[in-house]
OpenMM code with the backbone's topology and positions (N, CA, C; nanometers):
from openmm import Vec3, app, unit

residues = "MET ILE ARG GLU HIS LEU ASN PRO ASP ILE LEU ALA PRO PRO PRO GLY TYR SER GLN VAL VAL LYS VAL THR ASP GLY THR THR ILE TYR LEU ALA GLY GLN VAL ALA TRP ASP ARG ASP ARG ASN ILE VAL GLY GLU ASN ASP PHE GLU ALA GLN THR ARG GLN VAL PHE HIS ASN VAL ALA GLU ALA LEU ALA ALA VAL GLY ALA GLY PHE GLY ASP LEU VAL LYS ILE GLY ILE TYR VAL VAL ASP HIS ASP MET GLU LYS MET ALA ILE VAL ARG ARG VAL ARG ASP GLU ILE MET ASP GLY ILE THR PRO PRO ALA SER THR LEU LEU GLY VAL GLU ALA LEU ALA VAL PRO GLY LEU MET ILE GLU ILE ASP ALA ILE ALA VAL VAL ASN THR".split()
positions = [
    Vec3(0.4405, -7.2595, -1.0112),
    Vec3(0.4012, -7.1976, -1.1367),
    Vec3(0.4624, -7.0584, -1.1430),
    Vec3(0.5151, -7.0261, -1.2575),
    Vec3(0.5684, -6.8918, -1.2810),
    Vec3(0.4814, -6.8254, -1.3862),
    Vec3(0.4365, -6.7044, -1.3552),
    Vec3(0.3539, -6.6281, -1.4476),
    Vec3(0.4196, -6.4930, -1.4698),
    Vec3(0.4413, -6.4593, -1.5957),
    Vec3(0.4983, -6.3287, -1.6306),
    Vec3(0.3966, -6.2492, -1.7111),
    Vec3(0.3682, -6.1281, -1.6672),
    Vec3(0.2833, -6.0355, -1.7413),
    Vec3(0.3761, -5.9343, -1.8061),
    Vec3(0.3727, -5.9297, -1.9385),
    Vec3(0.4673, -5.8466, -2.0124),
    Vec3(0.3951, -5.7451, -2.0999),
    Vec3(0.4543, -5.6270, -2.1082),
    Vec3(0.4080, -5.5228, -2.1986),
    Vec3(0.5299, -5.4681, -2.2710),
    Vec3(0.5702, -5.5339, -2.3815),
    Vec3(0.6908, -5.4923, -2.4533),
    Vec3(0.6843, -5.3455, -2.4954),
    Vec3(0.7967, -5.2760, -2.4812),
    Vec3(0.8042, -5.1334, -2.5143),
    Vec3(0.7668, -5.1041, -2.6594),
    Vec3(0.7835, -5.2000, -2.7465),
    Vec3(0.7556, -5.1806, -2.8898),
    Vec3(0.6045, -5.1756, -2.9174),
    Vec3(0.5217, -5.2240, -2.8208),
    Vec3(0.3764, -5.2229, -2.8362),
    Vec3(0.3155, -5.1073, -2.7574),
    Vec3(0.1983, -5.0640, -2.7986),
    Vec3(0.1282, -4.9561, -2.7282),
    Vec3(0.0975, -4.9990, -2.5855),
    Vec3(0.1124, -4.9083, -2.4877),
    Vec3(0.0793, -4.9443, -2.3492),
    Vec3(-0.0702, -4.9755, -2.3349),
    Vec3(-0.1033, -5.0891, -2.2755),
    Vec3(-0.2445, -5.1289, -2.2668),
    Vec3(-0.3159, -5.0684, -2.1466),
    Vec3(-0.4414, -5.0254, -2.1653),
    Vec3(-0.5206, -4.9750, -2.0525),
    Vec3(-0.5970, -5.0885, -1.9844),
    Vec3(-0.5433, -5.1420, -1.8751),
    Vec3(-0.6173, -5.2404, -1.7973),
    Vec3(-0.6020, -5.3842, -1.8395),
    Vec3(-0.5057, -5.4156, -1.9226),
    Vec3(-0.4785, -5.5548, -1.9585),
    Vec3(-0.3304, -5.5685, -1.9881),
    Vec3(-0.2835, -5.6928, -1.9997),
    Vec3(-0.1448, -5.7203, -2.0338),
    Vec3(-0.1371, -5.7613, -2.1805),
    Vec3(-0.0312, -5.7190, -2.2491),
    Vec3(-0.0122, -5.7588, -2.3889),
    Vec3(0.0223, -5.9072, -2.3993),
    Vec3(0.1013, -5.9568, -2.3039),
    Vec3(0.1496, -6.0943, -2.3078),
    Vec3(0.1466, -6.1526, -2.1669),
    Vec3(0.1017, -6.2768, -2.1552),
    Vec3(0.1128, -6.3489, -2.0285),
    Vec3(0.1803, -6.4824, -2.0602),
    Vec3(0.2929, -6.5060, -1.9946),
    Vec3(0.3675, -6.6305, -2.0124),
    Vec3(0.3556, -6.7111, -1.8840),
    Vec3(0.3136, -6.8371, -1.8970),
    Vec3(0.2954, -6.9237, -1.7811),
    Vec3(0.3825, -7.0469, -1.7973),
    Vec3(0.4546, -7.0782, -1.6912),
    Vec3(0.5347, -7.1991, -1.6890),
    Vec3(0.4757, -7.2921, -1.5837),
    Vec3(0.4305, -7.4093, -1.6258),
    Vec3(0.3735, -7.5098, -1.5371),
    Vec3(0.2308, -7.4721, -1.4962),
    Vec3(0.1674, -7.5533, -1.4140),
    Vec3(0.0323, -7.5262, -1.3684),
    Vec3(-0.0731, -7.6029, -1.4467),
    Vec3(-0.1968, -7.5892, -1.4029),
    Vec3(-0.3117, -7.6518, -1.4676),
    Vec3(-0.3923, -7.5435, -1.5376),
    Vec3(-0.4238, -7.5659, -1.6639),
    Vec3(-0.4982, -7.4678, -1.7430),
    Vec3(-0.6477, -7.4973, -1.7344),
    Vec3(-0.7243, -7.3913, -1.7144),
    Vec3(-0.8704, -7.4007, -1.7022),
    Vec3(-0.9317, -7.3135, -1.8116),
    Vec3(-1.0258, -7.3691, -1.8861),
    Vec3(-1.0945, -7.2962, -1.9923),
    Vec3(-1.2392, -7.2742, -1.9504),
    Vec3(-1.2815, -7.1492, -1.9473),
    Vec3(-1.4200, -7.1170, -1.9138),
    Vec3(-1.4997, -7.0925, -2.0408),
    Vec3(-1.6149, -7.1535, -2.0492),
    Vec3(-1.7080, -7.1250, -2.1579),
    Vec3(-1.7546, -6.9804, -2.1447),
    Vec3(-1.8051, -6.9260, -2.2524),
    Vec3(-1.8577, -6.7904, -2.2476),
    Vec3(-1.9657, -6.7779, -2.1418),
    Vec3(-1.9517, -6.6760, -2.0574),
    Vec3(-2.0489, -6.6497, -1.9518),
    Vec3(-2.1328, -6.5289, -1.9921),
    Vec3(-2.2629, -6.5410, -1.9733),
    Vec3(-2.3554, -6.4337, -2.0088),
    Vec3(-2.4327, -6.3921, -1.8844),
    Vec3(-2.5251, -6.2995, -1.8998),
    Vec3(-2.5962, -6.2397, -1.7864),
    Vec3(-2.7185, -6.3210, -1.7454),
    Vec3(-2.6999, -6.4505, -1.7277),
    Vec3(-2.8070, -6.5351, -1.6782),
    Vec3(-2.7899, -6.5587, -1.5291),
    Vec3(-2.9033, -6.5689, -1.4581),
    Vec3(-2.8979, -6.6190, -1.3216),
    Vec3(-2.9018, -6.7718, -1.3295),
    Vec3(-2.9025, -6.8375, -1.2152),
    Vec3(-2.8968, -6.9843, -1.2144),
    Vec3(-3.0192, -7.0492, -1.2796),
    Vec3(-3.1313, -6.9748, -1.2935),
    Vec3(-3.2520, -7.0276, -1.3568),
    Vec3(-3.2625, -6.9891, -1.5039),
    Vec3(-3.1552, -6.9364, -1.5580),
    Vec3(-3.1457, -6.8980, -1.6987),
    Vec3(-3.2338, -6.7778, -1.7335),
    Vec3(-3.2550, -6.6911, -1.6354),
    Vec3(-3.3236, -6.5644, -1.6588),
    Vec3(-3.2175, -6.4580, -1.6849),
    Vec3(-3.2446, -6.3678, -1.7770),
    Vec3(-3.1507, -6.2591, -1.8036),
    Vec3(-3.1548, -6.1595, -1.6888),
    Vec3(-3.0391, -6.1313, -1.6328),
    Vec3(-3.0250, -6.0301, -1.5276),
    Vec3(-2.9922, -5.8985, -1.5967),
    Vec3(-3.0689, -5.7956, -1.5708),
    Vec3(-3.0406, -5.6644, -1.6286),
    Vec3(-3.0870, -5.6498, -1.7723),
    Vec3(-3.2038, -5.6998, -1.8012),
    Vec3(-3.2563, -5.6852, -1.9378),
    Vec3(-3.2542, -5.5373, -1.9775),
    Vec3(-3.1950, -5.5072, -2.0914),
    Vec3(-3.1811, -5.3712, -2.1442),
    Vec3(-3.0937, -5.2800, -2.0575),
    Vec3(-3.0127, -5.3364, -1.9684),
    Vec3(-2.9233, -5.2594, -1.8817),
    Vec3(-2.7826, -5.3152, -1.8963),
    Vec3(-2.7030, -5.2487, -1.9802),
    Vec3(-2.5706, -5.3017, -2.0121),
    Vec3(-2.4821, -5.3148, -1.8888),
    Vec3(-2.4836, -5.2168, -1.8010),
    Vec3(-2.3983, -5.2259, -1.6822),
    Vec3(-2.4409, -5.3415, -1.5914),
    Vec3(-2.5696, -5.3593, -1.5710),
    Vec3(-2.6180, -5.4700, -1.4876),
    Vec3(-2.5783, -5.6042, -1.5483),
    Vec3(-2.5891, -5.6160, -1.6804),
    Vec3(-2.5482, -5.7399, -1.7459),
    Vec3(-2.3984, -5.7622, -1.7311),
    Vec3(-2.3204, -5.6553, -1.7450),
    Vec3(-2.1750, -5.6672, -1.7319),
    Vec3(-2.1390, -5.7165, -1.5922),
    Vec3(-2.2014, -5.6606, -1.4906),
    Vec3(-2.1745, -5.7039, -1.3530),
    Vec3(-2.2136, -5.8506, -1.3325),
    Vec3(-2.3270, -5.8922, -1.3886),
    Vec3(-2.3695, -6.0316, -1.3756),
    Vec3(-2.2726, -6.1252, -1.4459),
    Vec3(-2.2244, -6.0846, -1.5623),
    Vec3(-2.1296, -6.1686, -1.6357),
    Vec3(-2.0013, -6.1871, -1.5539),
    Vec3(-1.9476, -6.0785, -1.4976),
    Vec3(-1.8280, -6.0921, -1.4150),
    Vec3(-1.8575, -6.1773, -1.2912),
    Vec3(-1.9769, -6.1644, -1.2350),
    Vec3(-2.0165, -6.2495, -1.1219),
    Vec3(-2.0147, -6.3964, -1.1647),
    Vec3(-2.0692, -6.4263, -1.2822),
    Vec3(-2.0726, -6.5645, -1.3309),
    Vec3(-1.9320, -6.6171, -1.3583),
    Vec3(-1.8444, -6.5323, -1.4113),
    Vec3(-1.7040, -6.5727, -1.4302),
    Vec3(-1.6434, -6.6078, -1.2946),
    Vec3(-1.6675, -6.5237, -1.1938),
    Vec3(-1.6145, -6.5502, -1.0598),
    Vec3(-1.6653, -6.6839, -1.0066),
    Vec3(-1.7936, -6.7130, -1.0260),
    Vec3(-1.8504, -6.8390, -0.9779),
    Vec3(-1.7906, -6.9587, -1.0518),
    Vec3(-1.7716, -6.9462, -1.1825),
    Vec3(-1.7115, -7.0548, -1.2599),
    Vec3(-1.5674, -7.0796, -1.2134),
    Vec3(-1.4927, -6.9724, -1.1903),
    Vec3(-1.3556, -6.9868, -1.1404),
    Vec3(-1.3552, -7.0510, -1.0020),
    Vec3(-1.4435, -7.0063, -0.9146),
    Vec3(-1.4490, -7.0589, -0.7781),
    Vec3(-1.4790, -7.2093, -0.7771),
    Vec3(-1.5554, -7.2552, -0.8754),
    Vec3(-1.5904, -7.3975, -0.8826),
    Vec3(-1.4679, -7.4865, -0.8982),
    Vec3(-1.3575, -7.4306, -0.9464),
    Vec3(-1.2336, -7.5074, -0.9620),
    Vec3(-1.1227, -7.4535, -0.8718),
    Vec3(-1.1621, -7.3770, -0.7701),
    Vec3(-1.0644, -7.3260, -0.6751),
    Vec3(-0.9779, -7.2142, -0.7286),
    Vec3(-1.0287, -7.1403, -0.8254),
    Vec3(-0.9528, -7.0309, -0.8870),
    Vec3(-1.0233, -6.8982, -0.8619),
    Vec3(-0.9556, -6.7898, -0.8963),
    Vec3(-1.0116, -6.6560, -0.8837),
    Vec3(-0.9615, -6.5673, -0.9960),
    Vec3(-1.0008, -6.4408, -0.9932),
    Vec3(-0.9623, -6.3484, -1.0996),
    Vec3(-0.8105, -6.3362, -1.1136),
    Vec3(-0.7368, -6.3512, -1.0055),
    Vec3(-0.5920, -6.3441, -1.0113),
    Vec3(-0.5283, -6.4576, -1.0891),
    Vec3(-0.6057, -6.5633, -1.1171),
    Vec3(-0.5547, -6.6771, -1.1934),
    Vec3(-0.5806, -6.6646, -1.3430),
    Vec3(-0.6542, -6.5611, -1.3841),
    Vec3(-0.6833, -6.5431, -1.5267),
    Vec3(-0.5569, -6.5063, -1.6035),
    Vec3(-0.5418, -6.5681, -1.7194),
    Vec3(-0.4317, -6.5304, -1.8082),
    Vec3(-0.4835, -6.4705, -1.9385),
    Vec3(-0.6117, -6.4946, -1.9716),
    Vec3(-0.6696, -6.4407, -2.0953),
    Vec3(-0.8204, -6.4325, -2.0803),
    Vec3(-0.8777, -6.3189, -2.1225),
    Vec3(-1.0231, -6.3075, -2.1309),
    Vec3(-1.0611, -6.2557, -2.2688),
    Vec3(-1.1760, -6.2997, -2.3148),
    Vec3(-1.2344, -6.2488, -2.4378),
    Vec3(-1.3693, -6.1876, -2.4025),
    Vec3(-1.3910, -6.0647, -2.4458),
    Vec3(-1.5144, -5.9929, -2.4141),
    Vec3(-1.5853, -5.9622, -2.5459),
    Vec3(-1.7120, -6.0006, -2.5538),
    Vec3(-1.7912, -5.9836, -2.6752),
    Vec3(-1.9099, -5.8938, -2.6412),
    Vec3(-1.9213, -5.7811, -2.7109),
    Vec3(-2.0236, -5.6809, -2.6790),
    Vec3(-2.1121, -5.6571, -2.8011),
    Vec3(-2.2430, -5.6726, -2.7816),
    Vec3(-2.3393, -5.6466, -2.8895),
    Vec3(-2.3477, -5.4954, -2.9115),
    Vec3(-2.3434, -5.4551, -3.0378),
    Vec3(-2.3523, -5.3132, -3.0757),
    Vec3(-2.2523, -5.2278, -2.9971),
    Vec3(-2.1296, -5.2720, -2.9991),
    Vec3(-2.0214, -5.2063, -2.9245),
    Vec3(-2.0109, -5.0576, -2.9598),
    Vec3(-1.9903, -4.9757, -2.8568),
    Vec3(-1.9586, -4.8345, -2.8761),
    Vec3(-1.8694, -4.7902, -2.7603),
    Vec3(-1.8217, -4.6673, -2.7632),
    Vec3(-1.7266, -4.6203, -2.6619),
    Vec3(-1.7907, -4.6123, -2.5228),
    Vec3(-1.9201, -4.5846, -2.5148),
    Vec3(-1.9872, -4.5806, -2.3852),
    Vec3(-1.9879, -4.7188, -2.3197),
    Vec3(-2.0175, -4.8207, -2.3998),
    Vec3(-2.0157, -4.9570, -2.3472),
    Vec3(-1.8743, -4.9983, -2.3085),
    Vec3(-1.7754, -4.9584, -2.3884),
    Vec3(-1.6374, -4.9916, -2.3552),
    Vec3(-1.5983, -4.9288, -2.2219),
    Vec3(-1.6413, -4.8065, -2.1965),
    Vec3(-1.6115, -4.7402, -2.0700),
    Vec3(-1.6756, -4.8151, -1.9526),
    Vec3(-1.7960, -4.8661, -1.9711),
    Vec3(-1.8631, -4.9426, -1.8657),
    Vec3(-1.7875, -5.0721, -1.8389),
    Vec3(-1.7504, -5.1432, -1.9455),
    Vec3(-1.6745, -5.2682, -1.9291),
    Vec3(-1.5460, -5.2406, -1.8523),
    Vec3(-1.4729, -5.1380, -1.8919),
    Vec3(-1.3467, -5.1058, -1.8244),
    Vec3(-1.3693, -5.0709, -1.6775),
    Vec3(-1.4710, -4.9911, -1.6485),
    Vec3(-1.4969, -4.9505, -1.5104),
    Vec3(-1.5311, -5.0717, -1.4235),
    Vec3(-1.6216, -5.1564, -1.4710),
    Vec3(-1.6609, -5.2742, -1.3940),
    Vec3(-1.5424, -5.3692, -1.3797),
    Vec3(-1.4708, -5.3943, -1.4882),
    Vec3(-1.3534, -5.4818, -1.4840),
    Vec3(-1.2513, -5.4304, -1.3842),
    Vec3(-1.2240, -5.3001, -1.3876),
    Vec3(-1.1235, -5.2426, -1.2979),
    Vec3(-1.1671, -5.2508, -1.1518),
    Vec3(-1.2961, -5.2341, -1.1241),
    Vec3(-1.3468, -5.2497, -0.9868),
    Vec3(-1.3252, -5.3928, -0.9380),
    Vec3(-1.3597, -5.4879, -1.0226),
    Vec3(-1.3533, -5.6287, -0.9844),
    Vec3(-1.2094, -5.6776, -0.9752),
    Vec3(-1.1244, -5.6308, -1.0634),
    Vec3(-0.9858, -5.6775, -1.0670),
    Vec3(-0.8906, -5.5805, -0.9982),
    Vec3(-0.9424, -5.4973, -0.9094),
    Vec3(-0.8606, -5.4004, -0.8381),
    Vec3(-0.7440, -5.4693, -0.7678),
    Vec3(-0.6230, -5.4266, -0.7982),
    Vec3(-0.5044, -5.4822, -0.7343),
    Vec3(-0.4528, -5.6102, -0.7971),
    Vec3(-0.5202, -5.6598, -0.8992),
    Vec3(-0.4785, -5.7835, -0.9666),
    Vec3(-0.4063, -5.7459, -1.0957),
    Vec3(-0.2918, -5.8107, -1.1210),
    Vec3(-0.2248, -5.7881, -1.2485),
    Vec3(-0.3181, -5.8370, -1.3582),
    Vec3(-0.3514, -5.7505, -1.4539),
    Vec3(-0.4548, -5.7875, -1.5513),
    Vec3(-0.4081, -5.8933, -1.6513),
    Vec3(-0.5017, -5.9781, -1.6937),
    Vec3(-0.4701, -6.0793, -1.7942),
    Vec3(-0.4621, -6.0178, -1.9334),
    Vec3(-0.4163, -6.0966, -2.0290),
    Vec3(-0.4283, -6.0574, -2.1692),
    Vec3(-0.5782, -6.0511, -2.1999),
    Vec3(-0.6177, -5.9643, -2.2936),
    Vec3(-0.7598, -5.9416, -2.3151),
    Vec3(-0.7889, -5.9034, -2.4595),
    Vec3(-0.9053, -5.9462, -2.5060),
    Vec3(-0.9566, -5.9059, -2.6366),
    Vec3(-1.1007, -5.8615, -2.6174),
    Vec3(-1.1383, -5.7470, -2.6757),
    Vec3(-1.2762, -5.6995, -2.6733),
    Vec3(-1.3225, -5.6867, -2.8170),
    Vec3(-1.4334, -5.7529, -2.8479),
    Vec3(-1.4880, -5.7504, -2.9839),
    Vec3(-1.6315, -5.7017, -2.9829),
    Vec3(-1.6651, -5.6186, -3.0804),
    Vec3(-1.8033, -5.5829, -3.1047),
    Vec3(-1.8642, -5.6890, -3.1945),
    Vec3(-1.9830, -5.7362, -3.1584),
    Vec3(-2.0497, -5.8406, -3.2354),
    Vec3(-2.1922, -5.7972, -3.2674),
    Vec3(-2.2480, -5.8597, -3.3681),
    Vec3(-2.3844, -5.8266, -3.4080),
    Vec3(-2.4872, -5.8808, -3.3097),
    Vec3(-2.4631, -6.0017, -3.2602),
    Vec3(-2.5581, -6.0651, -3.1687),
    Vec3(-2.4879, -6.1758, -3.0917),
    Vec3(-2.5502, -6.2171, -2.9824),
    Vec3(-2.5052, -6.3342, -2.9076),
    Vec3(-2.6068, -6.4453, -2.9285),
    Vec3(-2.5881, -6.5582, -2.8641),
    Vec3(-2.6700, -6.6770, -2.8902),
    Vec3(-2.8180, -6.6578, -2.8606),
    Vec3(-2.8501, -6.5720, -2.7628),
    Vec3(-2.9898, -6.5532, -2.7221),
    Vec3(-3.0236, -6.4045, -2.7276),
    Vec3(-3.1349, -6.3675, -2.7920),
    Vec3(-3.1736, -6.2264, -2.7949),
    Vec3(-3.1856, -6.1694, -2.6541),
    Vec3(-3.1431, -6.0453, -2.6375),
    Vec3(-3.1498, -5.9786, -2.5084),
    Vec3(-3.0176, -5.9789, -2.4337),
    Vec3(-2.9305, -6.0752, -2.4659),
    Vec3(-2.7984, -6.0766, -2.4049),
    Vec3(-2.7114, -5.9727, -2.4747),
    Vec3(-2.6372, -5.8955, -2.3955),
    Vec3(-2.5605, -5.7839, -2.4504),
    Vec3(-2.4095, -5.8002, -2.4386),
    Vec3(-2.3629, -5.8924, -2.3518),
    Vec3(-2.2199, -5.9105, -2.3295),
    Vec3(-2.1931, -6.0553, -2.2909),
    Vec3(-2.0787, -6.1058, -2.3361),
    Vec3(-2.0348, -6.2411, -2.3022),
    Vec3(-1.8851, -6.2368, -2.2780),
    Vec3(-1.8392, -6.3137, -2.1799),
    Vec3(-1.6959, -6.3207, -2.1504),
    Vec3(-1.6556, -6.4669, -2.1401),
    Vec3(-1.5501, -6.5041, -2.2148),
    Vec3(-1.4881, -6.6347, -2.1942),
    Vec3(-1.3487, -6.6106, -2.1378),
    Vec3(-1.2886, -6.7138, -2.0836),
    Vec3(-1.1628, -6.6911, -2.0124),
    Vec3(-1.0777, -6.8160, -2.0066),
    Vec3(-0.9482, -6.7923, -1.9844),
    Vec3(-0.8513, -6.8985, -1.9573),
    Vec3(-0.7801, -6.8615, -1.8293),
    Vec3(-0.7690, -6.9583, -1.7395),
    Vec3(-0.6993, -6.9373, -1.6128),
    Vec3(-0.5952, -7.0475, -1.5971),
    Vec3(-0.4941, -7.0217, -1.5173),
    Vec3(-0.3943, -7.1227, -1.4833),
    Vec3(-0.3754, -7.1201, -1.3323),
    Vec3(-0.3820, -7.2391, -1.2717),
    Vec3(-0.3633, -7.2513, -1.1269),
    Vec3(-0.2459, -7.3443, -1.0981),
    Vec3(-0.1921, -7.3310, -0.9773),
    Vec3(-0.0848, -7.4207, -0.9348),
    Vec3(-0.1363, -7.5630, -0.9295),
    Vec3(-0.0502, -7.6565, -0.9633),
    Vec3(-0.0915, -7.7979, -0.9587),
    Vec3(-0.0399, -7.8631, -0.8327),
] * unit.nanometer
topology = app.Topology()
chain = topology.addChain("A")
for resn in residues:
    res = topology.addResidue(resn, chain)
    for name in ("N", "CA", "C"):
        topology.addAtom(name, app.Element.getBySymbol(name[0]), res)
């Protein structure tokens, strides 16, 4: 599998993500949106955005591990934040950068949303990964 992470000079330099990821060959894995639930469907970090963000990244890691993948296999993530503001964006970036330290970042989208599927959830992440076949 060949993976190219590109940031064309004509586009603004991205902070912590790639503008374009091109993959040749491999198996594509689609992750459903992961939220701050533990295995018993309890919200981890109720009213604590950073705790929820860490739990969501933990759940993404577990979902990837279930198919033999890791954060280095991500090619695209979508991040959805309830009542998005710059403070929350800074938390997402800090946690993401800690977790993906040393990994070439995937393409990424961050959206502010009014609500998620269940009250009390503050962040959701879905993802696409590609692994060698």
